[in-house]
N, C-alpha and C positions, 0 to 999 in steps of 0.2 A: 215700570214698577215704582211705586212710591217708596221712599225711604221712611220707615216707621221707627218711632222710639217708644219704648215701653218703660213706664216708671210706676213704682208703687203708688197707689192712690192715697191721698191725704184726706183727712176729715173734711177739709174745705172743698174737696172735689165732690162730696156727696150730693150737693145740689145739682151739679152737672150730670152725675150718674143717674139721678132720679129723673131729670129732664129728658135725657136720652131714652131711658127705659119707658117713661110715660108716653113718649112719641110713638112707641110701637103698639100700644094697646088698641087703638082704633082699627088697625088692620086685621085684628083677630087671627093673625098668622104666627105670632111669636110668643106671646105670654098668655097664661090663663087668667091673669088679672083682667077684670072687666071695667074697672074704674081707676083713675090715676092714684098712685101711691104718694105718700108724703115723705119728706126727708126724715121726719121723726120716726116713721114706721120702718125705715131701712137702717136705723142706727145699729141695732143689734146684729143684723145681717152684716153690716160693714165691719163690726168688731170681730166677727168670726173669721175674717180673712187675715190671719196671721200665720207666721211660720210657713208650713207647707201648703197653705191655701191662699195663694196670692190673689190680689185684685189689682189689676194694672190699668192705668190710663194709657190710651194709645194716642200718640201725637205725631204730627208731621215734623219735618226738620225745622219749621218755623216755630214750633211749640204750640200749634193749634190742636185742640183736643178733637180727635176724629171719632173716638168711641172708647169703650172699655171692655175688658174681658176678665172673667173670674174663674177660679177653680173652687168648686163647692164640694164639701164632703158628701160621700154617698152613704146614705142610710145611717150615719152617725154611730156605727159600731166599730170597735178597734180592729176587728178582722178585715175591715174594708178600707183601712187607712191608705193603701196604695192605689185606691180607685177614686176618681173625681169626676164630677159633672162639669163640663165646660159651658159657660154662658158668654156669648159674644153679642154686644149691642153696638151698633154704629149710628152715629149722628145722622139724622135724615138728610142733611146736605151732602153726605159723603157715601151714601148707599149706592150700590150698583157699579162700583168702580174697582172691584176686585180686592177690596181691603179684607173682606172676610177670609178669603183664601190665604192671604199673607198672615193674618192674625192666627188663624187655625194652625198653619204650618209652624209658626213661632211657638205655639202651645205644645205641639207634638215634639218639637226639637228641645224645648226647655223643660218639659215635665219631669224627665228623669232626674234633673237636678234637685227636685223636690220629693224624691223617693216615690214618684208616681209611676205605676206600671200599667194602669188601665185608664183610658179616657172614655167617657160616656157623653153622648148627646141625647137629650130628650127633646124631640122635635115633633110638632103637630104633623100628623100624617098628610095634611093638605098643604104643608109648607114646602112645595117643590124646590124652590131655590136653596133652602138650607139643607134639605135632604141630599140634593145634588152636590153641594159643596162638601159635606162630610163624606159622602161616598167617593167622590173624586180624590179625596186625600186618604183613602184606605180604610175608612170606617165601614164595618159590616152591619147588616141588619141583625140585631140580636133579639128583637121582640117587638110585638105590637100590642098595645092595650086598646082594643076597639071601643069607640064611642064612649070614652070616659069623661070628656069635657063637653060642657054645654055652653055655647056662646051664642047669644041672641036667639035662644030657643032651638038651635041646631046642634046636633051631637057631632063630635070630632074624635078621632083616634089619636093616639100618641105612639110614635115610633121611637124605639130605643136603639141607638146606633153605638157601637163600641169599637175600640181599637186597642189591641194589646201592644204595648211598647217593647216588652221583653219576651223572649221565648219561654 
C-alpha cells in the first residue's frame, strides 16, 4: 500500500487539478463535461473549498502529485450542511493502483472532523470501477436518475451512492 499525503490545495495547484480533471473527459466515464475546462473557469469552484469543504492534493512520500479529492456542498442549502459530495480524480499515470480506495477511506475517516455526517457519490451508472469502489467501502445505492446525461449522442444514467457516518 502506498503511503499517501494529503495537503490543502493552493491556488498554484489549480492548473494541475484542471489537467487531471481534463484527462478524464475523453473516457466518458467520470464527468459530464464533454470539452476540456479552463483554469479560469474553475477559479470560483476552487474558492468554494474553504472551511468544512476541503480540496486536497494527494501526494506520494516523494511529494509527487497523484491526484486530488474534494468535498462539495450538496444542494447549497443550510439544512444540508452536514452532507457533501466526494470527487476523486487520479492522475492518468497512477490510475488502477488502488489509490482510489485509499483516498476514499481517508475521506470516510476524516469527514467527521469537518462536521460531515453523510457522504455522497454521484457516479455514472456505466462506471463500474467507481461503483464497485464506493460499494466496497460501505456506500449504499440511494437512487438512480435514468438516462439524464447525453454523451456523444448516447444517454446514460447517474447513480447516487451514500454513506451515513453517524447513527
